[in-house]
C-alpha positions as CSV (number, residue, x, y, z in Angstrom):
1,X,-51.1,-2.6,-50.8
2,X,-50.2,-2.6,-47.1
3,X,-53.3,-0.5,-46.3
4,X,-55.5,-3.2,-47.9
5,X,-54.3,-6.3,-46.0
6,X,-56.5,-6.0,-42.9
7,X,-59.6,-4.8,-44.8
8,X,-59.3,-7.7,-47.3
9,X,-58.9,-10.3,-44.5
10,X,-61.8,-8.7,-42.6
11,X,-64.0,-8.9,-45.7
12,X,-63.1,-12.6,-46.1
13,X,-64.0,-13.3,-42.5
14,X,-67.3,-11.4,-42.8
15,X,-68.2,-13.1,-46.1
16,X,-67.5,-16.5,-44.6
17,X,-69.7,-15.8,-41.6
18,X,-72.5,-14.4,-43.8
19,X,-72.4,-17.3,-46.3
20,X,-72.3,-19.9,-43.5
21,X,-74.9,-20.4,-40.8
22,X,-74.3,-17.4,-38.7
23,X,-72.4,-18.6,-35.6
24,X,-73.0,-17.0,-32.3
25,X,-70.0,-15.9,-30.3
26,X,-69.5,-17.6,-27.0
27,X,-70.5,-15.5,-24.0
28,X,-67.8,-17.3,-21.9
29,X,-65.7,-14.4,-20.6
30,X,-63.2,-16.9,-19.1
31,X,-62.1,-18.0,-22.6
32,X,-62.0,-14.4,-23.9
33,X,-59.8,-13.5,-20.9
34,X,-57.5,-16.5,-21.6
35,X,-57.0,-15.4,-25.1
36,X,-56.3,-11.8,-24.1
37,X,-53.7,-13.1,-21.6
38,X,-52.2,-15.3,-24.3
39,X,-51.8,-12.3,-26.6
40,X,-50.1,-10.3,-23.9
41,X,-47.8,-13.1,-22.9
42,X,-46.8,-13.6,-26.5
43,X,-45.8,-10.0,-26.8
44,X,-43.8,-10.2,-23.6
45,X,-42.0,-13.3,-25.0
46,X,-41.2,-11.3,-28.1
47,X,-39.6,-8.6,-26.0
48,X,-37.5,-11.2,-24.1
49,X,-36.8,-13.1,-27.4
50,X,-37.7,-16.3,-25.6
51,X,-37.8,-18.6,-28.6
52,X,-39.0,-21.7,-26.7
53,X,-41.9,-19.8,-25.2
54,X,-42.8,-18.1,-28.5
55,X,-42.8,-21.5,-30.2
56,X,-45.6,-22.6,-27.8
57,X,-47.9,-19.8,-28.9
58,X,-47.8,-20.6,-32.7
59,X,-49.3,-23.7,-34.3
60,X,-46.9,-25.7,-36.3
61,X,-48.9,-24.8,-39.4
62,X,-48.9,-21.1,-38.6
63,X,-48.8,-18.6,-41.5
64,X,-48.7,-14.8,-41.3
65,X,-49.1,-12.1,-43.9
66,X,-46.6,-9.4,-43.0
67,X,-47.1,-5.7,-43.6
68,X,-45.1,-6.1,-46.8
69,X,-47.5,-8.7,-48.1
70,X,-44.8,-11.4,-47.6
71,X,-46.0,-14.8,-46.2
72,X,-44.1,-16.1,-43.1
73,X,-44.3,-19.4,-41.4
74,X,-43.7,-20.3,-37.7
75,X,-40.1,-21.1,-38.5
76,X,-39.6,-17.7,-40.2
77,X,-41.0,-15.8,-37.3
78,X,-39.0,-17.7,-34.7
79,X,-35.8,-17.3,-36.8
80,X,-36.3,-13.5,-37.1
81,X,-36.5,-13.1,-33.4
82,X,-33.7,-15.6,-32.7
83,X,-31.3,-13.9,-35.1
84,X,-32.1,-10.4,-33.7
85,X,-33.4,-9.5,-37.2
86,X,-36.7,-8.5,-35.5
87,X,-36.4,-6.8,-32.1
88,X,-39.5,-5.7,-30.2
89,X,-38.5,-3.4,-27.4
90,X,-41.9,-2.5,-26.0
91,X,-45.6,-2.5,-27.0
92,X,-48.9,-1.2,-25.7
93,X,-52.1,-2.8,-27.0
94,X,-55.2,-0.7,-27.3
95,X,-58.6,-2.3,-26.5
96,X,-58.7,-5.9,-27.7
97,X,-61.7,-7.6,-29.2
98,X,-62.0,-11.3,-28.9
99,X,-64.8,-13.4,-30.5
100,X,-64.9,-17.1,-29.7
101,X,-66.7,-19.6,-31.9
102,X,-66.3,-23.1,-30.5
103,X,-62.7,-24.1,-31.0
104,X,-61.8,-21.0,-33.0
105,X,-61.3,-17.4,-32.0
106,X,-60.5,-14.1,-33.6
107,X,-58.6,-11.5,-31.7
108,X,-57.7,-8.0,-32.9
109,X,-56.5,-4.7,-31.6
110,X,-54.4,-1.7,-32.3
111,X,-50.9,-1.5,-30.9
112,X,-48.1,1.0,-30.4
113,X,-44.7,-0.6,-30.8
114,X,-41.1,0.4,-30.3
115,X,-39.4,-2.1,-32.7
116,X,-36.4,-2.4,-35.0
117,X,-35.8,-4.7,-38.0
118,X,-32.3,-5.1,-39.4
119,X,-31.1,-2.3,-37.1
120,X,-33.7,0.2,-38.5
121,X,-36.3,1.8,-36.3
122,X,-39.8,0.6,-37.6
123,X,-41.7,1.8,-34.5
124,X,-45.2,3.0,-34.9
125,X,-48.9,2.3,-34.6
126,X,-50.3,-0.9,-36.1
127,X,-53.4,-3.0,-36.2
128,X,-53.3,-6.8,-35.9
129,X,-55.6,-9.7,-36.1
130,X,-55.0,-13.3,-35.0
131,X,-57.0,-16.5,-35.8
132,X,-56.6,-19.0,-33.0
133,X,-57.6,-22.6,-32.5
134,X,-58.0,-24.6,-29.4
135,X,-56.0,-27.8,-30.0
136,X,-56.1,-30.3,-27.2
137,X,-57.1,-27.7,-24.6
138,X,-54.5,-25.2,-25.6
139,X,-55.1,-22.1,-27.7
140,X,-52.6,-21.5,-30.5
141,X,-52.3,-18.9,-33.2
142,X,-53.0,-20.3,-36.7
143,X,-53.0,-17.1,-38.8
144,X,-52.0,-13.5,-38.3
145,X,-52.1,-10.3,-40.2
146,X,-51.2,-6.7,-39.5
147,X,-50.9,-3.3,-41.0
148,X,-49.2,0.0,-40.2
149,X,-51.6,2.8,-39.2
150,X,-49.0,5.5,-38.5
């Protein structure tokens, strides 16, 4: 099932785009760079376990589908980092693709992480995708999904 999460979400996004009037991504590289920077800063805040800063990246109605298929809210994610249940030691994103459609954006990339959960090494290579929304001039993550590659 873990191998199906990203393809299923991708299929849903593509189907939504096909069935709707086909939106044209914004050519504004400034917005794309802003989102790429936000994603990098979010990862750095995870390494530092800066809960206050992490809280600013996620919308209050954030929901994530974890690699196990379990749904997690903003509160769940923050609690996992705050309790040291989830510890990201380092990460290196591969090339990141960002598509911006008005007040919404989709960002995705591959990533190599050194990470532990409940004291167990769960490091590896993953893919992730975030759906972001610009709320009041600030980009926040609404939804997130990821899957292990190796």
